[in-house]
C-alpha positions as CSV (number, residue, x, y, z in Angstrom):
1,M,-11.0,-8.0,28.6
2,W,-13.8,-5.4,28.5
3,G,-17.1,-5.0,27.5
4,Y,-16.8,-3.3,24.0
5,Q,-13.6,-4.7,23.2
6,R,-15.3,-6.6,19.7
7,H,-16.3,-3.3,18.7
8,M,-13.1,-1.2,19.3
9,N,-11.7,-3.7,17.1
10,I,-13.9,-3.7,14.5
11,S,-13.2,-0.2,14.6
12,F,-9.5,-0.1,14.3
13,Q,-10.1,-2.5,11.6
14,V,-11.9,-0.4,9.6
15,S,-9.9,2.2,9.9
16,A,-6.8,0.3,9.0
17,E,-8.6,-0.8,5.9
18,Q,-9.7,2.7,5.2
19,V,-6.5,4.4,5.6
20,F,-4.0,1.9,4.2
21,K,-5.7,1.1,1.0
22,K,-5.0,4.9,0.3
23,I,-1.6,4.7,0.0
24,D,-1.1,0.9,-1.5
25,W,-4.6,-1.4,-1.4
26,R,-1.9,-4.6,-1.2
27,L,-1.0,-4.2,2.4
28,D,-3.2,-6.0,3.5
29,P,-4.1,-4.6,7.0
30,K,-5.3,-6.5,9.8
31,V,-5.7,-5.7,13.5
32,F,-6.5,-7.7,16.7
33,F,-6.0,-6.9,20.6
34,L,-3.5,-8.9,22.4
35,G,-4.6,-8.6,26.2
36,I,-1.7,-9.4,29.0
37,L,-2.9,-9.6,32.7
38,V,-0.8,-7.8,35.2
39,D,-2.7,-7.7,38.0
40,N,-3.0,-10.2,40.4
41,R,-7.2,-11.8,39.3
42,D,-7.9,-15.6,39.4
43,D,-10.8,-14.6,37.6
44,R,-8.8,-13.7,34.6
45,H,-7.6,-15.4,31.8
46,P,-3.6,-14.6,31.7
47,I,-3.7,-14.3,27.7
48,C,-6.4,-12.7,26.2
49,L,-7.2,-12.0,22.0
50,E,-10.1,-10.1,20.3
51,P,-10.7,-11.9,17.3
52,E,-10.2,-15.1,18.8
53,D,-9.7,-15.9,15.5
54,C,-7.2,-13.6,14.5
55,G,-5.1,-16.4,13.5
56,F,-2.5,-17.1,17.0
57,S,-3.4,-19.4,19.8
58,T,-3.1,-18.1,23.6
59,F,-1.0,-20.6,24.2
60,Q,1.8,-18.9,21.7
61,F,2.4,-16.0,24.0
62,S,2.3,-17.8,27.3
63,Y,5.7,-17.4,28.0
64,V,5.6,-13.7,26.8
65,K,5.8,-11.7,29.8
66,S,9.5,-14.0,30.9
67,L,10.9,-13.0,27.4
68,A,9.7,-9.5,27.9
69,A,11.7,-9.3,31.6
70,E,14.6,-10.9,29.5
71,L,14.3,-8.1,26.7
72,S,14.1,-5.4,29.1
73,S,16.8,-6.4,31.2
74,T,19.2,-6.7,28.3
75,D,18.0,-3.1,26.9
76,Q,17.9,-0.9,30.4
77,D,21.4,0.8,30.8
78,G,21.7,1.1,34.9
79,S,24.0,3.4,34.6
80,I,20.8,6.0,33.8
81,R,19.5,7.3,36.9
82,H,17.1,9.9,37.2
83,S,17.0,12.4,40.3
84,H,13.6,12.5,40.8
85,P,12.0,9.2,41.7
86,L,8.7,9.9,39.3
87,A,10.8,10.2,36.6
88,Q,12.9,7.0,37.6
89,D,9.7,5.4,37.6
90,R,8.2,6.6,34.0
91,Y,12.1,5.7,32.7
92,E,12.0,1.9,34.0
93,Q,7.7,1.3,32.6
94,R,9.1,2.9,29.5
95,I,11.9,0.6,29.3
96,A,9.4,-2.8,30.1
97,E,7.2,-1.9,27.6
98,R,9.3,-1.6,24.6
99,G,10.2,-5.6,26.5
100,Y,6.7,-6.3,25.6
101,I,6.3,-5.0,22.4
102,D,9.7,-7.0,21.4
103,A,8.7,-9.7,22.8
104,I,5.5,-9.5,20.9
105,K,7.2,-9.3,17.8
106,R,9.6,-11.7,18.4
107,I,6.5,-14.0,18.9
108,L,4.9,-13.2,15.9
109,K,7.5,-13.4,13.6
110,Q,8.0,-17.1,14.4
111,S,4.5,-18.2,13.1
112,D,5.8,-16.2,9.9
113,F,8.0,-18.8,7.3
114,E,8.2,-17.1,4.6
115,D,8.4,-14.1,5.7
116,E,5.9,-12.0,4.3
117,I,3.9,-10.5,7.2
118,D,5.5,-7.0,8.9
119,Y,4.3,-7.1,12.7
120,H,3.5,-3.8,14.3
121,V,2.6,-2.9,18.2
122,A,1.5,-0.2,19.8
123,S,2.6,1.4,22.8
124,P,0.2,-0.9,26.1
125,V,-3.0,0.6,27.5
126,Y,-4.2,-0.6,30.8
127,L,-7.8,-1.8,31.1
128,E,-9.2,-3.9,33.6
129,G,-6.3,-5.2,35.3
130,F,-4.8,-6.4,31.8
131,L,-1.8,-4.2,29.2
132,I,-3.8,-3.8,25.9
133,F,-1.5,-4.1,22.7
134,T,-2.8,-3.2,18.8
135,V,-0.9,-5.5,17.2
136,L,-1.1,-4.5,13.4
137,S,-0.4,-6.7,10.5
138,L,0.8,-5.9,6.7
139,S,2.0,-7.6,3.8
140,S,5.8,-7.2,3.9
141,L,5.9,-7.6,0.2
142,A,4.1,-4.7,-0.6
143,I,5.9,-2.7,1.3
144,K,9.3,-3.7,-0.2
145,E,7.6,-2.9,-3.5
146,H,8.1,1.3,-2.1
147,Y,11.1,3.1,-2.2
148,S,12.8,3.9,1.6
149,L,15.3,5.6,3.3
150,V,18.0,3.6,5.5
151,K,18.8,6.0,8.3
152,N,16.2,6.0,11.6
153,K,17.8,8.4,13.6
154,Y,18.7,12.3,13.2
155,D,21.7,12.9,15.9
156,R,19.5,10.9,18.4
157,F,15.8,11.7,17.5
158,P,13.7,9.4,15.6
159,I,12.9,10.1,11.9
160,F,10.6,8.1,9.8
161,R,11.9,6.4,6.9
162,S,9.2,6.3,4.4
163,L,5.5,7.9,4.2
164,T,4.2,4.2,4.9
165,E,6.4,4.5,8.2
166,A,5.2,7.9,9.0
167,V,1.7,6.3,8.7
168,I,2.0,2.9,10.6
169,A,3.1,5.3,13.5
170,S,0.3,7.8,12.7
171,F,-2.5,4.9,13.3
172,L,-1.0,3.1,16.0
173,N,-0.2,6.2,18.5
174,A,-4.6,6.5,17.2
175,C,-5.1,3.0,18.4
176,S,-3.4,3.9,22.0
177,F,-5.0,7.0,22.3
178,E,-8.5,6.3,21.7
179,L,-8.4,3.1,24.0
180,K,-7.8,5.1,27.1
181,D,-11.3,5.7,26.7
182,P,-12.6,2.6,25.6
183,N,-16.2,2.1,26.7
184,R,-17.9,5.1,24.0
185,G,-20.4,2.6,23.2
186,F,-20.9,2.9,19.2
187,A,-19.8,6.0,18.8
188,E,-17.5,6.9,15.8
189,V,-13.8,6.3,17.6
190,M,-11.2,6.3,15.0
191,K,-9.9,9.8,13.2
192,R,-11.0,9.8,9.5
193,A,-8.4,8.1,7.0
194,D,-7.1,11.7,5.5
195,E,-6.4,13.2,9.0
196,L,-4.5,10.1,10.0
197,L,-2.7,10.5,6.3
198,R,-2.1,14.0,6.7
199,D,-0.8,13.4,10.0
200,A,1.8,11.1,8.6
201,G,2.7,13.3,6.1
202,R,3.6,16.1,7.6
203,Q,5.7,13.9,10.3
204,F,7.4,12.2,7.9
205,M,8.7,15.8,6.3
206,Y,10.6,15.7,9.4
207,T,13.0,13.5,7.9
208,I,13.4,15.8,4.8
209,A,13.3,19.0,6.7
210,T,16.3,17.6,9.2
211,A,19.2,17.1,5.9
212,G,18.9,20.6,6.2
213,G,20.0,20.8,9.5
214,N,18.5,23.8,10.6
215,F,15.4,23.1,13.3
216,D,13.7,26.4,12.6
217,G,12.2,24.5,9.2
218,L,11.3,21.3,11.2
219,H,7.7,21.9,11.8
220,R,7.1,24.3,9.6
221,F,8.0,22.8,5.6
222,Y,5.1,20.5,5.2
223,D,2.5,23.5,5.5
224,A,5.1,25.8,3.8
225,C,5.2,23.3,0.5
226,N,1.2,23.2,0.7
227,E,0.8,26.9,0.9
228,I,3.6,27.5,-1.6
229,A,2.0,24.9,-4.5
230,S,-1.2,26.5,-3.5
231,L,-0.1,29.8,-5.1
232,R,-0.3,31.5,-8.5
233,Y,2.3,33.8,-9.6
234,E,0.9,36.9,-12.4
235,G,-1.9,33.9,-12.9
236,A,0.6,31.1,-13.6
237,I,0.7,27.6,-11.6
238,G,4.2,27.7,-9.9
239,L,6.5,24.6,-11.7
240,G,10.1,24.2,-10.1
241,S,12.6,22.5,-7.8
242,I,13.6,23.1,-3.9
243,L,16.7,21.0,-3.4
244,I,17.0,20.6,0.7
245,A,20.5,20.3,2.0
246,P,23.3,21.9,4.4
247,R,23.8,25.0,3.2
248,D,27.6,23.6,2.5
249,H,26.5,20.8,1.0
250,K,29.5,19.2,-0.8
251,N,27.7,18.6,-4.2
252,I,25.5,21.7,-4.8
253,K,26.5,24.9,-6.4
254,L,25.1,27.8,-5.6
255,T,24.7,29.8,-9.3
256,L,23.0,33.0,-8.1
257,E,23.1,33.6,-4.2
258,L,21.0,36.0,-2.2
259,D,22.5,38.9,-0.4
260,R,19.5,38.3,2.3
261,P,18.4,34.6,2.5
262,I,14.2,34.7,2.2
263,K,12.4,33.0,5.0
264,M,10.5,29.5,4.1
265,T,7.3,31.1,5.6
266,D,7.4,34.1,3.5
267,F,5.3,32.0,1.0
268,R,4.7,34.6,-1.7
269,M,8.1,35.4,-2.2
270,V,9.4,31.9,-2.5
271,R,6.6,31.2,-5.2
272,K,7.8,34.5,-7.1
273,F,11.7,33.4,-6.6
274,L,10.2,30.0,-7.6
275,E,9.7,31.5,-11.1
276,V,13.5,32.1,-11.7
277,S,14.5,28.2,-10.8
278,D,14.4,25.5,-14.3
279,N,15.3,22.3,-15.4
280,S,19.1,23.1,-14.7
281,S,18.6,24.9,-11.3
282,A,16.8,25.0,-8.5
283,I,16.1,26.8,-5.2
284,V,18.5,26.0,-2.5
285,S,16.9,25.4,0.9
286,D,18.0,24.2,4.5
287,S,14.6,24.0,5.3
288,A,14.0,26.9,7.3
289,L,15.8,29.9,4.9
290,I,16.2,29.7,1.2
291,Y,20.4,30.7,0.0
292,G,19.6,31.1,-3.8
293,L,19.5,29.1,-6.7
294,G,21.6,26.0,-7.3
295,E,22.9,22.4,-9.5
296,I,23.7,19.5,-8.2
297,R,27.5,18.9,-9.4
298,G,29.6,15.3,-8.7
299,K,28.5,12.2,-7.4
300,Y,26.2,11.9,-4.5
301,N,26.5,9.1,-2.3
302,P,22.8,8.3,-1.3
303,K,23.8,6.6,1.7
304,D,24.7,10.1,3.1
305,E,20.5,11.0,2.5
306,N,21.2,14.4,3.2
307,L,20.1,16.1,-0.2
308,F,16.5,15.7,-1.5
309,T,14.2,17.5,-4.0
310,V,10.4,19.0,-3.9
311,N,9.6,19.5,-7.1
312,F,6.0,21.4,-7.5
313,T,4.6,19.8,-10.6
314,N,1.1,21.2,-10.5
315,H,-1.1,23.4,-8.5
316,F,-1.9,22.0,-5.1
317,T,0.6,19.4,-6.4
318,W,4.3,18.4,-5.4
319,L,6.9,15.7,-5.0
320,V,9.3,14.6,-2.9
321,L,12.1,12.7,-4.3
322,H,15.7,11.3,-2.9
323,D,18.2,10.5,-5.3
324,N,15.9,10.6,-7.7
325,N,13.8,8.0,-6.4
326,P,9.9,9.3,-5.2
327,L,9.0,9.0,-1.4
328,M,5.9,11.1,-1.3
329,E,3.4,12.9,-3.5
330,V,1.0,15.6,-2.0
331,E,-1.7,16.4,-3.8
332,Y,-4.6,18.9,-2.8
333,R,-2.9,19.0,1.4
334,Q,-3.2,15.0,0.6
335,P,-0.2,12.6,0.9
336,K,0.3,9.2,-1.3
337,L,3.0,7.2,-2.2
338,P,3.9,8.1,-5.9
339,S,3.0,4.9,-7.7
340,D,1.8,4.3,-11.7
341,K,-1.5,4.6,-12.7
342,I,-2.1,1.0,-13.6
343,D,-0.7,-2.0,-11.3
344,R,3.1,-3.1,-13.2
345,E,3.4,-6.2,-11.8
346,K,-0.4,-7.4,-12.4
347,L,-0.5,-5.9,-16.0
348,Y,3.0,-8.3,-16.5
349,S,1.2,-11.2,-15.1
350,D,-1.9,-10.7,-16.5
351,F,-0.7,-10.5,-20.0
352,R,1.8,-13.1,-19.9
353,R,-1.7,-15.5,-18.8
354,I,-3.1,-13.8,-21.7
355,F,-0.6,-13.7,-24.6
356,K,1.3,-17.0,-24.6
357,G,4.9,-17.1,-25.0
358,I,5.5,-12.6,-24.5
359,S,8.5,-11.8,-24.3
360,K,10.0,-9.3,-21.8
361,K,11.2,-6.8,-24.3
362,Q,7.2,-6.9,-25.5
363,L,5.9,-6.6,-22.3
364,D,7.6,-3.5,-21.5
365,D,7.3,-2.1,-25.0
366,L,3.6,-2.4,-23.9
367,W,3.9,-0.6,-20.6
368,E,5.6,2.9,-22.0
369,V,2.8,2.9,-24.7
370,A,-0.2,2.1,-21.6
371,M,1.8,4.5,-19.5
372,E,1.6,7.3,-22.1
373,A,-1.9,6.2,-22.9
374,C,-3.1,6.7,-19.4
375,G,-1.7,11.0,-19.5
376,Q,-4.2,11.5,-22.1
377,K,-6.8,13.6,-20.3
378,H,-9.5,13.7,-22.4
379,G,-9.4,9.4,-22.4
380,T,-8.5,6.5,-25.2
381,M,-8.7,3.1,-25.5
382,I,-6.2,0.5,-26.8
383,V,-6.8,-2.3,-28.5
384,I,-3.6,-4.7,-27.9
385,S,-5.1,-8.6,-29.9
386,D,-2.7,-11.0,-31.7
387,E,-5.4,-10.3,-34.2
388,A,-4.8,-7.0,-35.2
389,K,-3.5,-7.1,-38.7
390,T,-7.1,-8.6,-39.3
391,E,-8.8,-6.0,-37.4
392,A,-7.5,-3.4,-38.8
393,D,-8.8,-4.4,-42.3
394,R,-12.2,-5.8,-40.7
395,L,-13.1,-2.2,-39.1
396,G,-11.0,-0.2,-42.3
397,K,-14.3,1.9,-42.4
398,Q,-14.8,2.9,-38.9
399,G,-11.5,4.3,-38.5
400,F,-8.0,4.8,-40.0
401,S,-6.0,1.7,-41.2
402,V,-2.2,2.6,-41.5
403,K,0.5,0.9,-42.2
404,P,2.5,-1.2,-38.8
405,I,4.3,1.3,-37.3
406,K,6.4,1.1,-33.7
407,L,5.1,3.6,-31.9
408,T,7.1,6.0,-30.0
409,E,6.1,8.2,-26.4
410,S,5.6,11.1,-29.3
411,M,3.4,8.9,-31.4
412,V,1.4,7.8,-28.9
413,R,0.1,11.2,-27.6
414,K,-0.5,11.8,-30.9
415,V,-2.9,8.7,-32.3
416,T,-4.7,8.7,-28.5
417,S,-5.9,12.6,-29.0
418,I,-8.6,11.8,-31.4
419,D,-11.7,9.9,-30.8
420,G,-12.1,5.9,-31.4
421,A,-9.5,3.2,-30.5
422,V,-5.6,2.7,-31.2
423,L,-5.4,-1.2,-32.3
424,L,-1.8,-2.8,-31.7
425,D,-0.2,-6.0,-31.5
426,R,1.6,-7.8,-28.8
427,D,4.6,-6.2,-30.3
428,A,3.5,-2.8,-29.7
429,N,2.8,-1.7,-33.7
430,C,-0.2,0.1,-34.5
431,H,-2.3,-0.9,-37.1
432,A,-5.2,1.5,-37.0
433,I,-6.3,4.6,-35.2
434,G,-9.7,6.4,-34.4
435,V,-11.8,2.7,-34.5
436,I,-15.0,3.1,-33.5
437,L,-15.4,-0.7,-31.9
438,D,-18.2,-3.1,-32.3
439,G,-19.6,-5.7,-30.7
440,L,-22.7,-7.9,-28.9
441,A,-25.1,-6.3,-25.4
442,T,-24.3,-7.9,-22.9
443,E,-25.2,-8.2,-18.9
444,K,-21.7,-7.1,-18.1
445,G,-22.1,-3.4,-18.9
446,D,-22.2,-0.6,-16.3
447,P,-24.4,2.0,-16.9
448,S,-22.8,4.0,-14.5
449,R,-19.7,4.0,-17.3
450,G,-19.8,6.0,-20.3
451,A,-19.8,5.3,-23.7
452,R,-16.2,4.2,-24.2
453,Y,-16.0,1.4,-21.2
454,N,-19.1,0.0,-22.6
455,S,-18.1,0.1,-25.7
456,A,-15.0,-1.8,-24.6
457,I,-17.0,-4.1,-22.8
458,R,-18.8,-5.3,-26.0
459,Y,-16.3,-5.7,-28.1
460,Y,-14.1,-8.0,-25.4
461,E,-17.2,-9.8,-25.2
462,K,-17.6,-10.7,-28.5
463,F,-14.0,-11.0,-29.6
464,K,-12.5,-13.4,-26.5
465,D,-12.5,-16.2,-28.0
466,A,-11.1,-15.3,-31.3
467,G,-7.3,-14.6,-30.4
468,A,-5.7,-13.1,-27.3
469,L,-7.0,-9.7,-26.8
470,A,-6.5,-7.0,-24.1
471,I,-8.1,-3.6,-23.7
472,L,-6.8,-0.4,-21.9
473,I,-9.2,2.2,-20.9
474,V,-8.8,5.8,-20.1
475,S,-11.8,7.3,-19.1
476,E,-12.2,11.7,-19.4
477,D,-13.8,11.4,-14.8
478,G,-9.8,9.1,-14.6
479,M,-10.8,6.3,-14.4
480,I,-7.9,3.3,-15.9
481,N,-9.5,-0.4,-16.3
482,V,-7.5,-3.0,-18.1
483,L,-9.9,-5.8,-19.7
484,P,-9.6,-8.3,-18.9
485,D,-9.0,-7.9,-14.8
486,L,-7.8,-11.7,-14.0
487,I,-8.1,-13.0,-10.8
488,P,-4.4,-13.3,-9.1
489,Q,-2.2,-15.9,-9.1
490,I,-1.7,-18.1,-6.1
491,K,1.2,-20.8,-5.3
492,H,-0.5,-24.3,-4.9
493,S,0.9,-25.7,-2.4
494,K,-0.9,-22.9,-0.2
495,I,-3.6,-25.6,-0.3
496,E,-1.9,-28.6,-0.7
497,Y,-0.6,-27.8,3.2
498,A,-4.3,-26.5,4.2
499,I,-5.8,-29.6,3.0
500,D,-2.7,-31.7,5.1
501,D,-3.8,-29.6,8.3
502,F,-6.9,-30.1,7.9
503,K,-6.4,-33.9,7.6
504,K,-4.8,-33.2,11.0
505,I,-7.7,-32.4,13.1
506,L,-9.7,-36.0,12.5
507,E,-6.2,-37.3,14.1
508,E,-7.1,-35.5,17.4
509,T,-9.2,-37.2,20.4
510,T,-10.9,-33.7,21.1
511,L,-11.9,-31.0,18.3
512,D,-9.9,-27.9,17.7
513,K,-12.4,-25.4,17.4
514,K,-10.0,-23.2,15.9
515,A,-8.6,-25.0,13.9
516,F,-11.4,-26.1,12.2
517,N,-12.8,-22.9,11.7
518,M,-9.4,-21.8,10.3
519,S,-9.5,-24.0,8.2
520,M,-13.2,-23.3,6.6
521,H,-13.0,-19.2,6.4
522,F,-9.2,-20.2,4.4
523,F,-10.9,-23.0,1.6
524,N,-14.0,-20.2,1.5
525,S,-11.6,-17.2,0.4
526,I,-9.8,-19.5,-2.3
527,R,-12.9,-21.7,-3.2
528,F,-12.7,-19.7,-6.8
529,Y,-8.5,-21.8,-7.0
530,L,-10.1,-25.5,-5.9
531,R,-10.1,-28.4,-8.4
532,Q,-12.5,-31.4,-8.2
533,D,-10.0,-33.1,-6.5
534,E,-9.8,-31.2,-3.7
535,C,-13.5,-29.9,-3.4
536,D,-14.2,-33.4,-2.7
537,M,-11.2,-34.2,-0.2
538,I,-12.4,-31.0,1.4
539,N,-15.6,-31.8,1.8
540,D,-15.3,-35.7,2.4
541,T,-12.8,-34.6,5.5
542,R,-15.6,-32.1,6.6
543,K,-18.2,-34.7,6.8
544,E,-15.8,-37.1,8.8
545,I,-15.3,-34.3,11.4
546,E,-18.9,-33.4,12.2
547,V,-19.5,-37.6,12.4
548,K,-16.2,-37.5,15.1
549,F,-17.3,-34.4,16.4
550,E,-21.2,-34.6,16.4
551,T,-21.0,-33.7,20.1
552,D,-18.0,-30.6,19.8
553,L,-20.0,-28.9,17.1
554,K,-23.4,-29.0,18.8
555,M,-23.2,-25.7,20.5
556,A,-21.3,-24.1,17.8
557,H,-21.5,-25.8,14.2
558,I,-20.7,-24.1,11.2
559,V,-22.9,-25.1,8.5
560,C,-20.9,-25.3,5.3
561,D,-22.2,-26.1,1.7
562,D,-20.1,-28.2,-0.4
563,F,-17.2,-26.9,-2.8
564,V,-17.5,-27.2,-5.9
565,P,-15.2,-26.4,-8.9
566,N,-15.8,-22.7,-10.9
567,A,-16.0,-23.7,-14.1
568,K,-13.5,-20.8,-14.8
569,M,-10.6,-22.2,-12.8
570,N,-8.0,-23.2,-14.8
571,D,-4.3,-24.0,-13.9
572,T,-3.6,-20.4,-15.1
573,Y,-4.1,-19.3,-11.9
574,Y,-1.6,-21.0,-10.6
575,M,1.8,-19.4,-10.0
576,D,4.8,-21.6,-11.5
């Protein structure tokens, strides 16, 4: 399509990984270009993809023009006519572009049988006779893990339902903008991830500001919250809340009404007034003006989406909530998705594999202990072992053995405040505190980490086979680790389907190079999960393909080592 398309694609992919990893590593972004030839040229392919192994074929988009035309005619309102011909042309161009985007999305979703991927398409850019569309794919399962609003319009204006949605729009807009100058060689292309996130955070706060119905606060609210969070009053950090809603909201009762409203941009006055708010009352604002103090009364209907809370939780830190559901956290002007410090889903999955037969109640109790321990600023270590009682007796002189007791939240804070590990069983019963762990020197240590982390590694390596064992390590620098860090489970059916598809290559009269390459890439990515019989089947099939299609492979022969089973692999790595 053009000379630097590969470079631009790699740049966009790297940027996508950087920005989306900051909000949720599970989003797994993938970026590719789709080029649709719109000029009458015989020296160009009608459909082009970059990279070619993006998971789709040009054949799948062979009817994209006719589908786009159909969708455009359905979407176009013939009653709308602009008096100026240029305005009318631009209107019709937007309709056509929207038709293309809708058609591309429809074709992409047809290949997603398990509904695991969300596809997003940027506005096109004209290059070398092509309309170039940047396509972004994200894990729909990860997106659904986070709370989202429902309404996507305020009056007739589009608004964002989540920070993730705003980040997607910010990223795609940046892609379209950068493609307008596609031949910059190997210079840096995309905005930095932090800059894209700040743009998205500001855009998402438009949604929150519109709830107040006062457009004067629309473009200033994000920066206003940052400024208020940065200020101290008489040396103290500002803690308190602001309710964002229409002044006459039916669920807000003003308990203290100001004679003259305060402008939200009068940051120091707002910060001073924040001192008056407490757990039972909050500042009431429409995002532009502050009217006094108030409290929520009655049953708020979350479907209205016109009442939000901004909590100032620490210096330079604030949190946006709707109906007690966190939507966005901003720390030192950098927005992020609110999340637990540990991946709850992964911890539950890992503990079910480590502690055979563990119940949901036991998992919930251990989770509560883990979350409380993560707040320990000076670091701590929680050892969960089925041999907790025996270990408490053995290590009695290297800590404090206690009569088994179920830990409450306040107790967790107390027992983790002293040096040493806390020893629990799977019922979250504490058997010892302040324990100094022993162990053997191991190559698995990390000299860049502190003594607490390496002590946990040594202990785990020595006693991991003695009984079910897991260790939560909270370091002083804020890092949190769980041992063992198990490789995720996958569905075994995915391997079976992939092997069946791989065998079908032998049934063809000509080699489908793309199918062959994609199969080998997939098998390489999941080689840890392959059993002996599956390794043998893949190896044998590959060799048969190489013999049958020797001529086809001469020009692009992928050299592949034989697959061998991993000694650590067992059936616990397969999902039930």
